[in-house]
Each structure stands twice: as C-alpha cells, then as structure tokens.
C-alpha positions in Angstrom: -139.5 83.0 93.5 -138.1 85.8 91.5 -138.8 85.9 87.8 -136.0 85.2 85.5 -135.3 88.1 83.2 -133.5 87.1 80.0 -131.3 89.6 78.3 -130.4 89.4 74.6 -127.3 90.9 72.9 -127.9 94.1 71.0 -128.0 93.8 67.2 -124.6 94.7 65.9 -124.4 98.2 64.3 -123.1 96.7 61.0 -126.4 94.8 60.4 -128.4 98.0 59.9 -128.2 101.4 58.3 -126.5 103.9 60.6 -128.7 106.5 62.1 -127.8 109.8 60.6 -128.6 113.5 61.3 -127.6 115.3 58.2 -127.4 119.1 57.9 -128.9 120.8 54.9 -127.1 121.1 51.6 -126.8 124.8 52.2 -125.1 124.2 55.5 -122.7 121.8 53.8 -121.8 124.2 51.0 -121.1 126.9 53.6 -118.8 124.6 55.5 -116.9 123.8 52.2 -116.6 127.5 51.6 -115.0 127.9 55.0 -112.6 125.1 54.3 -111.6 126.6 51.0 -111.0 129.9 52.7 -108.9 128.0 55.3 -106.6 126.8 52.5 -105.8 130.4 51.7 -107.5 130.4 48.3 -110.0 132.8 46.8 -113.5 131.2 46.9 -114.7 133.7 44.3 -112.3 132.8 41.6 -113.7 130.9 38.6 -112.2 127.5 39.4 -113.7 127.4 42.9 -117.0 129.1 42.2 -118.9 125.8 41.9 -116.7 123.7 44.2 -119.0 123.6 47.2 -121.8 122.3 45.0 -119.5 119.7 43.5 -118.2 118.6 46.9 -121.8 118.0 48.1 -122.5 115.8 45.1 -119.2 113.9 45.5 -119.7 113.3 49.2 -123.3 112.0 48.5 -121.7 109.4 46.2 -118.6 108.6 48.2 -120.5 108.2 51.5 -123.7 106.5 50.3 -122.9 103.5 52.5 -124.7 105.3 55.3 -128.0 104.9 53.3 -127.7 101.2 52.7 -128.1 98.1 54.9 -125.4 95.4 54.3 -127.7 92.7 55.8 -130.4 93.4 53.2 -127.8 92.8 50.4 -127.2 89.2 51.7 -130.9 88.5 52.3 -131.4 86.3 49.2 -129.6 83.0 49.1 -129.6 80.0 46.8 -129.8 76.3 48.0 -129.4 74.6 44.7 -125.7 74.1 44.9 -125.4 70.4 43.9 -123.8 69.6 47.3 -121.0 72.1 46.9 -119.5 72.9 50.3 -115.9 74.1 49.7 -114.5 77.6 49.7 -116.2 80.4 47.8 -113.7 83.2 47.3 -114.2 86.6 45.7 -110.8 88.1 45.5 -109.3 91.4 44.3 -112.5 93.5 45.0 -111.3 97.1 44.5 -112.6 99.7 46.9 -112.1 103.2 48.0 -112.9 104.5 51.5 -112.0 107.4 53.7 -110.0 107.4 57.0 -112.2 108.5 59.9 -109.3 110.3 61.5 -108.3 112.6 58.6 -111.0 112.1 56.0 -108.5 111.3 53.2 -108.7 108.2 50.9 -108.0 104.6 51.7 -107.6 102.7 48.4 -107.2 99.0 48.2 -108.7 95.6 47.5 -110.6 93.1 49.6 -110.6 89.3 49.4 -113.7 87.6 50.9 -114.3 83.9 51.3 -116.8 81.7 53.1 -117.5 78.0 53.5 -121.2 77.3 52.6 -123.5 75.4 54.8 -126.2 74.3 52.3 -126.7 77.7 50.7 -124.7 80.4 48.8 -125.2 84.1 48.1 -124.9 85.9 44.8 -121.2 86.9 44.2 -122.1 90.5 43.4 -123.7 90.8 46.8 -120.3 90.2 48.5 -118.8 93.1 46.4 -121.8 95.3 47.4 -121.2 94.6 51.1 -117.6 95.6 50.7 -118.7 98.9 49.0 -121.3 99.6 51.7 -118.8 99.5 54.5 -116.1 101.2 52.4 -118.4 104.1 51.6 -118.4 105.2 55.3 -115.7 106.8 57.4 -113.6 103.9 58.4 -110.6 102.3 59.9 -109.3 99.3 57.9 -109.4 97.1 61.0 -113.1 97.9 61.7 -114.0 97.4 58.0 -112.4 94.0 57.9 -114.3 92.8 61.0 -117.6 94.3 59.8 -117.5 92.5 56.4 -116.8 89.2 58.1 -119.3 89.8 60.8 -122.3 90.6 58.6 -121.7 87.6 56.3 -121.3 85.3 59.3 -124.4 86.6 61.0 -126.7 86.8 58.0 -126.0 83.7 55.9 -124.5 81.6 58.7 -121.8 79.7 56.8 -119.4 77.3 58.4 -116.8 80.1 58.4 -115.8 83.4 56.8 -112.3 84.8 55.9 -111.6 88.4 55.0 -108.4 90.0 54.0 -107.9 93.7 53.0 -104.8 95.2 51.4 -104.9 99.0 51.2 -102.8 102.1 51.0 -103.7 105.0 53.3 -103.3 108.5 52.0 -103.1 109.8 55.6 -99.8 107.9 55.7 -98.8 108.7 52.1 -99.7 112.4 51.8 -99.1 113.7 55.3 -97.3 112.9 58.6 -94.6 110.3 57.9 -95.2 110.5 54.1 -94.5 107.0 53.0 -96.3 106.5 49.7 -96.6 102.9 48.5 -96.7 101.4 52.0 -99.5 98.8 52.2 -101.5 97.7 55.3 -102.9 94.1 55.5 -105.7 93.1 57.9 -107.5 89.8 58.2 -110.4 88.3 60.1 -111.5 84.7 60.4 -114.6 83.1 61.8 -115.9 79.5 62.3 -113.8 76.9 60.5 -111.4 79.4 59.2 -110.6 80.6 62.7 -110.5 77.1 64.2 -108.5 75.4 61.5 -105.1 76.9 60.4 -105.0 74.8 57.3 -108.2 76.5 56.0 -106.5 79.9 56.6 -103.5 78.7 54.6 -105.8 77.5 51.8 -107.5 80.9 51.8 -104.2 82.8 51.6 -102.9 80.3 49.0 -105.9 80.9 46.7 -105.4 84.7 47.0 -101.7 84.4 46.1 -102.3 81.8 43.4 -100.4 79.0 45.2 -101.6 75.4 45.5 -99.9 74.4 48.8 
C-alpha cells in the first residue's frame, strides 16, 4: 500500500518579514545621483549636494516595513475581556505608502475591525500592522487583504473587516492627473463575510451612523 503524503499550505508571505537583498548605501547614493542627473539638474549645486545621503535616510524610514514582522506585533493577546464579544474597531488610522508601479506616495486612512473570540489584541498593535504593510511598496488592494489576513490568521477572531480610503499620487500627479480622487477597498473574513448585517454595522460605525 502506498504511503499517504500529506501536503500543507505554504505560510503566507504576509506572516513573516520579506527576504531582502539590499545593495550598499554607496550603491544607493550612486543610483540617486543618476536619477538626479536624469531630471536634468546639476548634482553638484549646493541644494543637491547632500540629496543622495538624505534619500538613503528617508528610504530607510519610509520602507522599514521590510524589516518588521506583522505577525509578531499581534503575538500578545489579552483574555480578560469580561465576556466582551462585539466589534472592536480602530478607525481613521492614517498611513502613507508608495505605489509599487511608480514609487510615488499613497496617502490615506485605514479602518480595521474584528469580532473577538475570547481574546483581544492591544489597539496600538493594529495601527502598527497597518504601518508595517504601508511601509512597503504596495497596491491598495493587496495591502487591504494583507492586513485582514494576518489578523485573521494570528489572533483567529470570528471575523475581520478592513476598509482603506486613499489618494494615489500616481493618479493625481501624472497620467490622468485627477487630484482629490479617492480609492476605497474593503476585505471581510469570517462573520463579516458571511453576514451582510455585520458589514453594514462596520460601515455604519465608520460613517457615524446607527442603522
């Protein structure tokens, strides 16, 4: 009789830190110099003399999400919740990210909710998870799904709801050039996905309605 070989799904990428292969700071500064020359400016003038160094420092800060693990942020939970099992919503979490297609900013806010199943997570941890994913090259659709996915997989609530509202500078500053246009994305898991009334409650809490 042939042995039965069990296969297990791969751990989703969003649960761990991405594997990176960074060049040296000297290489990055040289690349920035090339881009500055490409704009047509003089890289030797006073205002641009230290720009490559500043860009390296700024990129290290804006893309520090590659050095952090979102699952670790959610690792500590609390079970003393006095039986609370209704929606926990953290709304209007401001974030800035960068479009993976043009590397220009995405600026917006995230609304994240979950239905506890006997335990809760620190509210600041949810905001940290948003920042970790935002501080990587992104699409808004992927970021929405990643936030919901890691919360669902790590703390295993009865459901997760995520909505993101953002303005994309790749749409405002170039191409069609429509500043002020906002993109909305949402993802639902568990009870939020299965029960439309929970989705309506989630949206109502975001918008400040009681219906």
